[in-house]
C-alpha positions in Angstrom: -9.6 59.5 163.8 -10.9 57.7 166.8 -8.6 55.9 169.2 -9.1 52.2 168.3 -6.4 50.8 170.5 -8.0 47.9 172.4 -7.1 46.8 175.9 -6.4 43.1 176.7 -9.9 43.0 178.4 -11.5 44.2 175.1 -9.6 41.6 173.1 -10.7 39.0 175.6 -14.3 40.1 175.1 -14.0 39.8 171.3 -12.6 36.3 171.8 -15.6 35.3 174.1 -18.0 36.6 171.4 -16.1 34.8 168.6 -16.3 31.5 170.5 -20.0 32.0 171.2 -21.9 31.8 174.4 -22.8 28.5 176.0 -25.9 30.2 177.4 -27.9 33.3 176.8 -26.3 35.4 179.5 -23.4 37.7 178.6 -20.3 37.2 180.8 -18.8 40.0 182.8 -15.9 40.6 180.4 -18.3 41.1 177.5 -20.7 43.2 179.6 -17.9 45.6 180.6 -16.8 46.1 177.0 -19.8 45.7 174.8 -20.7 49.4 174.6 -17.3 50.5 173.4 -16.8 47.5 171.0 -20.2 48.2 169.5 -19.4 51.9 169.1 -16.2 50.9 167.3 -18.3 48.6 165.0 -16.5 45.5 166.1 -19.6 43.7 167.4 -23.2 43.8 166.5 -26.5 42.8 168.1 -28.7 40.4 166.3 -32.5 40.6 166.2 -32.6 38.0 169.0 -30.3 40.2 171.1 -27.3 38.0 170.8 -23.9 39.5 170.1 -21.7 38.6 167.2 -18.5 39.8 165.7 -18.7 42.2 162.8 -16.3 41.8 159.8 -14.2 44.5 161.4 -14.1 42.6 164.7 -13.0 39.4 162.9 -10.2 41.3 161.1 -9.0 42.8 164.4 -8.8 39.3 166.0 -7.0 37.8 162.9 -4.4 40.6 162.9 -3.8 40.1 166.6 -3.2 36.4 165.9 -0.8 37.3 163.1 1.2 39.7 165.4 1.3 37.1 168.2 2.5 34.5 165.6 5.3 36.8 164.4 6.4 37.5 167.9 6.4 33.7 168.7 8.3 32.9 165.6 10.9 35.6 166.3 11.5 34.0 169.6 11.3 30.4 168.4 11.2 29.4 164.6 9.6 26.1 165.6 6.6 27.8 167.3 3.2 26.5 166.4 1.3 28.7 163.9 -2.2 28.3 162.6 -2.3 27.4 158.9 -4.4 30.5 157.9 -2.0 32.8 159.8 1.0 31.2 158.2 -0.5 31.5 154.8 -1.3 35.1 155.2 2.1 36.0 156.7 3.8 34.0 153.9 1.9 35.9 151.2 2.9 39.2 152.8 6.5 38.0 152.9 6.7 38.4 156.7 7.8 34.7 157.2 9.6 32.1 155.1 9.4 28.4 155.5 12.5 26.7 156.8 13.8 23.4 155.2 13.8 21.5 158.5 10.3 22.7 159.4 9.1 25.9 161.1 9.3 29.4 159.8 11.8 32.2 159.8 10.8 35.8 160.3 12.0 37.8 157.3 13.5 41.3 157.4 10.1 42.7 156.3 8.5 40.8 159.2 11.0 42.1 161.7 10.5 45.6 160.4 6.7 45.3 160.8 7.2 44.0 164.4 9.4 47.0 165.2 6.8 49.4 163.7 4.0 47.8 165.8 6.1 47.9 169.0 6.9 51.6 168.3 3.2 52.5 167.9 2.3 50.7 171.1 4.7 52.6 173.3 3.2 55.5 175.2 4.0 58.9 173.8 
């Protein structure tokens, strides 16, 4: 299995591509990372030469948003969470809505965060 762990710079490049370019030139961040991201099938080149996210790239960014939301909610139950992320995490029983507003990270959510943190530590 290939190493698909992305760097912060590579995540930033995916974010730039997701937002779309205001002009035809690729910025330096995207330029540095396009070859690897294309090799990982996270971005694709259109017929006009423009870059776009593949379905895999969109999934990677969504999962990153979910992990960031879980971490934010673990620190502060009133943290702002996008509706699509909250819906997904709720369906997966990682968060539960609090009566006074906000969300609580469930035991399953804390366990998932611990697993993610354990995988990200250098071996």
